[in-house]
N, C-alpha and C positions, 0 to 999 in steps of 0.2 A: 028833907033829905031824900026821902023815898020818891018825892015828886021830881026832884032834880035828876035822879038816876033814870027814871022812866023817860024823862025828856031827852036825856043823852042817848038812850037806846033808840028812841024814836027818830032822832036826827041821824043817827048812824045808819039805820035801815033806809032812810030816805036818800042819803048821800051815796051809798054803795052802788046802786044801779046807775047813777049818773057817772060815777068814776069808771064803771065798766063800759058804758056807752062811749065815753071819751077815749078810752083805751082802744076800743074797736075801731072808732073813726080814724084815729091816728094810724092804726095798723093798715087800714084800707088806703089811706092817703099815701102811706109809705109804699104799699104794693103798686099803686097806680103810678107813683113817681118812678118806681123801679121798672115798671113795664114800659113807661114812656122812654126811660133812659135806655132800656134794652132795644126798643124799636128804633130809637135814634141811632144806636150803635150799629144795628143791623142795616139801616138805611145808609149810613156812612160807608158801609162796606159793599155797596152795590157795585158789581164789576161790569163794565160796559166795553163795547167796541165802537170805534169811531171811523168815519170816512170824511174825506175832504170835499167841500163844494167845488166842483170843477166846471170849466167852460169849454165847450167844444161842439162839434156837429151832433145833432140829436137824430137818432134813427127811429122813424115812424115804423111801427111793426103791424103786419097782418099775419095772424096765426090761422092755419088751416090744417086739415088732414088730407092725405093723398095716397097715391100708389107709386111705387118704384117699379119701372119696367126696363128691361134690357134695351140698350140703344139700338140694337139690331136683333131681330128674331125671324126665324123662318121655319115653316112646317116642311120637313123633308119627306117627300113621298116617293114610292117606287115608280120607276119609269117604264117598267114592263112586268108582265106576269111570269111566274116561275116559282121554283122551290128555293128557299133560302139555304145557302150552303155555309156561309160564314158571317156571323155578326162580329165585327172587329172592334167594337167600342162598348162602353158601359155608361150608364147615367152618371153625370158628374165629370166625365173625362173631358180634358181640354184637347181640341183637335185643331190642326192647321188647315188653312185653305188648300184644297186639292187632295187632302188625305182621304184614302178609301175607308168608308164606314161599313159597308156590307157588300157581300157578293152573292149573286144568284147562280143557279146551275147554268153553265154556259157551254156544255159539251156539244150540243146540237148546233148551236150558233157558230162555234169554231169550225165545225165541219162545213157548214154552209158558207162561211167566209172563204175557206180554202177552195171550195168548188168555184165560187165566183171569181177568185183570183186566177184559177185555171182558165175560166172563160175569158178573162181579160187578156191572158197570154195568147189564146187562140184567136181572139178578135184582132190582136196586134199583128199577127201573121197575116190574117185576111186583109187587114188594112194596107199592109205593105204590097200585097198582090194587087189590090185595087189601084194603088198609086202607080204600079208598073204599067197598068193599062193606059194610064194618062201620061206615061213617059217620065215618071218620077219614082223615087224611093223614099221610104219613111225617114232615112237618115238625111234626106234633103228637105225635110219639112219646113225649114226656114225660108225656102224659095218657092214652095208650092203655093199657088194662088189660093186664096181663102175659099173661093167657090168650089174649087176642085177638092180641097181637103175636106170641106163640109160634106160633099157628095160621097167621097170615099169612106168617111167615118160612118155615114148612115148605111151604105150598102154592105159594109163589112160587119155591121152590128157592134162596132167598137163602142159607140156611145152607150148603147143599152147595157153592154157588159160592165162599163164603168159605173153606171147608175146602180146596177145590182150589187156590185162589190162595195160601193159606198154605203148602200142601205144595209148590207150584211154587217159591215163594220160598226155602223151606228147602233144596230140592234145588239151587237155584242157589247158595245160600250155601255149600253143601258143596264147590263147585268151587274154593273158596279155603281154604287152611289158614292160620290165624293162631296166633301164639304165645300159649299160655295164661298164661305168666309171662315175665318178663325173664330172659335168660340167653344162653348160648353154644350155637352149632350144632355138633353132632358126629355122626359116623356117617352123614353125608349121602351117598347113592349115586344118588339119582334124577337123571335127565337129561331135557332137553327132548325132546318128541316121542316119548317112550316111553310105554307103557301103564301106567296106575296102577289098582290095585284095592284093595278094602278090607282085604285080607289083607297088603298091603305096608306096610312101615315106611318113612316118608319120611326121618326123621332122629331123633336124640336131642337133647333140649334140656336143658342143664345150667345150673342156678343155683349157681355156685360162689363167690359172695361170702363164704360160709362153707363149711367142710368138716366133714363128719361123719367122725370118726376111730373106726374099729372095731378093737379088739384084745382079746386074751385074757389072763387072769391065772390063776394056780394057785389051787385052792380054799384052800390055806394062806395065800394073800395077800389073801383076801377081806376080812379085817378092816381092811386098810389103805386100802381104796377105798370111796367112797360118792359120792352125787350132790353135786356142788360141789367135789370134790377137784381140786386144780390139776394139770394135765398140761402137759408140754412136748413138742413134736412137731417132728421134722425129717426131710426126705427122706434116704434113704441117700446117703452121699457128700457131705453138706453139714453144716456145723458150726453154722449159725444155727438155734436152736430158737424156735418160736412158742408162746406160752402160750395155754392154753385151760382148759376145765373138763369134768369128767365130767357127763353129763346122764342116762345110763341105766346101770343095773346089772342084768343079766339074772338073775332069781332062779332059776337053773337051772344045774346042773353037768352037762356033757356026758360022754360015755363016756371021754374022755381026762382027766377031772378038771379041766377048764378052765371058766372063767366068762367070758361075753362082756360086754365093757364098751364103751360108746359115749360119745364126747366131742365137743365142738365147738370149732373154732378159727377165727379170722378168716383169710381168704385174701388178705392184702394183696399187691397187684401180681402176682397169679396165681402165688404161690410154690409152691402145690400144684396138681397135675393130678388129675383124676378117675381113680381106680384106682391111684394112686401108692403104692408101698411106703414105709412110714415107720418111724422109731424113736420110741417113746413112753416118756417118763419120767413116772410118776405120783408126786407128792410129797404126803406127809402130815406135818404138823408135829407133832413130839414136844416134850416139855418142854425148858426151857433146859439147855444142855450146854456144857461146855468143849470146844472143837473146834480141830483143826489140819488142814492139808492132808495128804492120804494120803501124798504123796511124802516126808513127814518121818519116817514110821515104817519102821524096819528090823527085821529079825529076827536076833538074835545069841544063839547058844547056846540056842535054843528059846524065847527071850523077846523081847518087843517092846521096842525101844530107840529113843530119840529123842535127837539131838544138839542141845543148846541153844547159842546164841551168847552168850558172856559175856566181855567185855573182850578181844575179839580171839582168843578160844580156843574150841575145841569141847569141850563138856562132855557126858559120857555120862550118860543118864538112863533107868532102867527105867520103863516106863509100863504102866498097865492101860487097855486100850481097850474101848469099848462098841459103840455103833451105828456103822455105816458106810454111806456112799452113794458115788456116783461120784466125788466130789471131796474129801470130808472124813471124818474119824473123830472120834468123841467120846472124851474122855479121862476115865477114872474115877479115876486116881491117877497121881502122879509128876510132874505139871506144875501150874503156877499161871497164872492169868490175867495176861496182859501179858508173859510170858516170850517170848523170841525163839527160834524153832526153825529149824534149817537144813533147807532143802528141796531143794537141788541139790548135786551133788558130795559127797554124804554117805556113799556106799557104802564108801569106803576110809578114812574118818576114824577116828582113835583118840582116846581121852580126853586132854584137855588139849593137843591139837594146835593150833598157831598157825594161824589162818586169816584171810583178808581178805574184805571184802564186795565183791561184783561191782559195778562202777560202771555 
């Protein structure tokens, strides 16, 4: 009896660890199953956005940096020496063609002009007297022979008086600077009552209703650009691009293997400033291609993969890609027009995974 009791306790001690181990294994299996189920639920709730495979012209892009410059600009300089009496504009002012920008002291020149006009009047009287000597009067000038009129003008000093009067008027006109074209005032430094001389720059005048865009392309990109090629331009730090066209292609390659390109864009609401650094995208239309957004293309095992959306599931597709630009890639194989491709949350997708469309 005692032996049987000892045997019972011995067996009980041997079985208890096994029961505990089985219980722990079952618990772990249950947790793994729960984890798998949780992961499956999470994967089923992956929310994605889609885009349609479309066919159309594909735009080959060349991206470069450049400068925006006013379509017309001029350094406005003083035409004569003197004291500045009135600066009539400020930096940033818009002025019209012919508008007076600055005036110099003109009192002495006004007196000089008045004297020369008196000289013209005296010379006119003397001319009439000379013509009388030849049997004519000044009022008969239409019938006076050219040789007689020429001699009378010289002897009377009439020609010299006219020259002096014209020169005095030109000198007086030089005391005012007018705008040669409409535009904005820049680099203005002149101040009232300071001295001005012909070597001094008064200001820079900018006609920036359009901007000249200067940028460079590699010689290998030369075949993609020509006069009339569409460009899109934006200042650094801004997303809104303005469309324009290429107007000049420099037929010369510099020492760095670059070709200078010039384009023109409209400067609506002063979007660009003279000298501003800009991003330039030159677009050249290729033949019709099947295209999708670049975000849809992934690389798996060294090959390009695109997930399509079919009946609420993600489908794995190997694709062959062709041309690329900043937004799209062309598809040579693997997709058909009208298919829906997944463009967001596609990095962790697997084949046939259940997904939902983002609302």
